[in-house]
C-alpha positions as CSV (number, residue, x, y, z in Angstrom):
1,M,108.9,85.9,91.3
2,G,112.0,85.4,93.5
3,I,114.9,83.3,92.4
4,K,116.6,81.2,94.9
5,P,120.2,82.5,95.4
6,Q,123.0,80.2,94.5
7,T,125.5,82.0,96.7
8,K,125.4,83.6,100.2
9,K,127.1,86.9,99.4
10,P,125.6,89.8,101.3
11,F,123.7,92.4,99.3
12,G,124.7,96.0,99.7
13,E,123.9,99.3,97.9
14,P,127.6,100.2,97.5
15,A,128.3,97.0,95.5
16,V,125.4,97.7,93.2
17,R,126.4,101.3,92.6
18,V,130.0,100.3,91.8
19,L,128.8,97.6,89.4
20,L,126.4,99.9,87.6
21,A,129.0,102.6,87.2
22,R,131.7,100.1,86.0
23,H,129.4,99.0,83.2
24,D,128.2,102.5,82.3
25,C,124.5,101.7,83.1
26,P,122.3,104.5,81.9
27,V,119.7,103.9,84.6
28,P,120.5,105.3,88.0
29,Y,120.5,103.1,91.1
30,H,117.3,104.5,92.6
31,E,115.4,103.7,89.4
32,V,116.9,100.2,89.1
33,R,115.4,99.4,92.5
34,T,111.9,100.4,91.5
35,R,112.1,98.8,88.1
36,F,113.1,95.5,89.8
37,L,110.3,95.9,92.4
38,G,107.7,96.5,89.7
39,N,108.9,93.5,87.7
40,I,108.8,91.3,90.8
41,A,105.1,92.2,91.3
42,T,104.0,92.2,87.7
43,P,101.0,90.0,86.8
44,Q,102.8,89.4,83.5
45,L,103.8,85.8,84.1
46,A,106.3,85.7,81.2
47,A,108.4,88.4,82.8
48,S,111.9,87.4,83.8
49,P,114.7,88.9,85.9
50,M,117.2,88.4,83.1
51,Q,115.1,90.5,80.7
52,I,114.7,93.4,83.1
53,V,118.5,93.3,83.7
54,K,119.1,93.5,79.9
55,D,116.7,96.3,79.6
56,L,118.9,98.4,81.9
57,W,121.3,98.6,79.0
58,G,118.7,98.9,76.3
59,G,117.9,95.3,75.8
60,E,121.3,93.6,75.7
61,L,123.9,93.0,78.5
62,P,127.0,95.2,78.4
63,V,130.2,93.8,76.9
64,F,132.3,91.8,79.3
65,D,136.0,90.9,79.4
66,S,135.5,87.6,81.1
67,M,132.9,85.1,82.4
68,D,133.8,86.2,85.9
69,E,132.4,89.6,85.1
70,V,129.2,88.1,83.8
71,N,128.8,86.0,86.9
72,E,129.5,88.9,89.1
73,L,126.8,91.1,87.5
74,L,124.2,88.4,87.7
75,D,125.2,87.5,91.3
76,I,124.9,91.1,92.5
77,L,121.8,92.2,90.5
78,I,119.8,89.0,90.5
79,N,121.0,86.8,93.4
80,G,121.5,89.9,95.5
81,M,119.4,92.9,94.7
82,W,116.5,91.2,93.0
83,N,116.1,88.6,95.8
84,E,116.5,91.3,98.4
85,L,113.6,93.2,97.0
86,T,111.2,90.2,96.9
87,R,110.7,90.6,100.6
88,H,108.6,93.6,100.0
89,Q,105.8,91.4,98.7
90,K,104.8,91.1,102.4
91,R,102.8,93.9,104.1
92,S,105.1,93.5,107.1
93,Q,108.2,94.6,105.1
94,P,107.1,97.6,103.1
95,F,109.3,99.1,100.4
96,K,111.0,102.5,101.1
97,L,112.0,104.9,98.4
98,T,115.7,106.1,98.3
99,R,116.4,108.5,101.1
100,I,116.9,112.1,100.1
101,S,117.8,115.0,102.4
102,L,114.8,117.0,103.3
103,E,116.8,119.9,104.6
104,P,115.1,122.9,103.0
105,S,117.2,124.0,100.0
106,A,116.6,124.5,96.3
107,E,119.2,121.8,95.5
108,N,117.4,119.3,97.7
109,L,114.1,120.3,96.2
110,E,115.3,119.7,92.6
111,Q,116.9,116.4,93.6
112,F,113.7,115.2,95.3
113,G,111.6,116.0,92.3
114,R,114.0,114.4,89.8
115,V,114.7,111.2,91.8
116,R,111.1,110.6,92.7
117,Q,110.1,111.1,89.1
118,Q,112.6,108.5,87.9
119,E,111.6,106.1,90.7
120,L,108.0,106.3,89.7
121,D,108.8,105.9,86.0
122,G,111.0,102.8,86.9
123,F,108.2,101.2,88.9
124,V,105.7,101.5,86.1
125,E,108.3,100.3,83.6
126,G,109.0,97.2,85.6
127,L,105.3,96.5,86.4
128,F,104.2,96.6,82.7
129,A,107.2,94.5,81.7
130,G,107.3,95.8,78.1
131,Q,103.5,95.7,77.6
132,A,101.7,98.8,76.4
133,E,98.6,97.9,78.6
134,M,97.8,95.3,81.1
135,D,95.0,93.9,83.2
136,L,95.6,95.0,86.8
137,P,93.7,94.3,90.0
138,E,91.4,97.2,91.0
139,R,93.6,98.4,94.0
140,A,96.7,98.4,91.8
141,H,94.8,100.3,89.1
142,V,93.8,103.0,91.7
143,A,97.4,103.1,93.0
144,L,98.8,103.7,89.5
145,G,96.3,106.6,89.0
146,Q,97.6,108.2,92.2
147,L,101.2,107.6,91.3
148,G,100.6,109.1,87.8
149,E,99.4,112.3,89.5
150,L,102.3,112.4,91.9
151,R,104.7,111.8,89.0
152,A,103.4,114.9,87.3
153,M,103.9,116.8,90.5
154,M,107.5,115.7,90.7
155,A,108.2,116.7,87.1
156,G,106.7,120.1,87.9
157,I,108.9,120.5,91.0
158,S,112.0,119.8,88.9
159,D,110.9,122.2,86.1
160,L,110.2,124.9,88.6
161,V,113.6,124.8,90.2
162,A,115.3,124.6,86.8
163,S,113.5,127.7,85.6
164,S,114.1,129.7,88.8
165,P,117.7,128.9,90.0
166,E,117.9,131.9,92.3
167,P,117.7,131.3,96.0
168,K,114.2,130.6,97.4
169,D,112.6,132.2,100.3
170,P,113.5,130.2,103.4
171,T,110.0,130.3,104.9
172,E,108.5,129.2,101.6
173,L,111.0,126.4,101.2
174,A,110.4,125.1,104.8
175,T,106.6,125.0,104.0
176,T,107.3,123.1,100.8
177,F,109.4,120.5,102.5
178,K,106.8,119.8,105.1
179,G,104.5,118.9,102.1
180,L,107.2,116.7,100.6
181,R,107.2,114.5,103.6
182,E,103.6,113.8,103.2
183,L,103.9,113.2,99.4
184,N,106.8,110.8,100.1
185,R,104.5,108.8,102.5
186,I,101.7,108.7,99.9
187,M,104.1,107.5,97.2
188,E,105.4,104.7,99.3
189,T,101.9,103.7,100.4
190,E,100.6,103.5,96.8
191,I,103.7,101.6,95.5
192,N,103.3,99.1,98.3
193,E,99.6,98.7,97.8
194,A,100.2,98.1,94.1
195,V,102.8,95.5,94.9
196,L,100.6,93.7,97.3
197,S,97.6,93.7,95.1
198,C,99.5,92.5,92.0
199,T,101.3,89.8,94.1
200,R,98.0,88.4,95.3
201,A,96.6,88.4,91.8
202,R,99.7,86.6,90.4
203,R,99.6,84.0,93.1
204,Q,95.9,83.3,92.3
205,M,96.7,82.9,88.7
206,L,99.5,80.5,89.4
207,A,97.2,78.5,91.7
208,G,94.5,78.4,89.0
209,I,92.0,80.4,91.1
210,P,89.6,82.4,88.9
211,T,89.5,86.1,89.6
212,D,87.4,88.9,88.2
213,R,88.9,90.6,85.2
214,P,90.1,94.0,86.3
215,T,90.0,97.2,84.3
216,F,92.6,97.9,81.7
217,H,95.2,100.5,82.5
């Protein structure tokens, strides 16, 4: 679902972060990435980049002072960020979650749980494109089941740190962070498998190739 860029401006994380902050976007950068990725892969053919951008501000674009500001927002978010993320529809270019320091500390543990929870929520939000339920290919269905379990774990991590703010045992923290590296790998694997599976299904639909009806999720 890529859109051919009309300009050749380079995409960069700092430009997106500045733009989102300037227009008081309530959705953090890391969640914007996964919302876009999910919407790029969604089998919902009526989904559009413009709608997912509007949804960042609750369904309507923010108020602008000029058309230049409108064009800048669309250029950075759609011609830039959206099109940059479309490359992850290829197995050779897998998506990576936002990097978080894995140095063992309670602060990093809380950030890991909170950010990963928001990223997983964003991916599902984009994939379902406003629908309460959707036909998904079997591999994507399995991936979302795994991601749902991981999302619950991430929420549990955040709640645990919030309820026990005192310093953690260094040995226990080190062990926990070893496990986080593996969870991070699993999350990225399942997100990429869902993207690839849905991308294949959407291309088949566009080509008019019949496919088996997958299970509702």
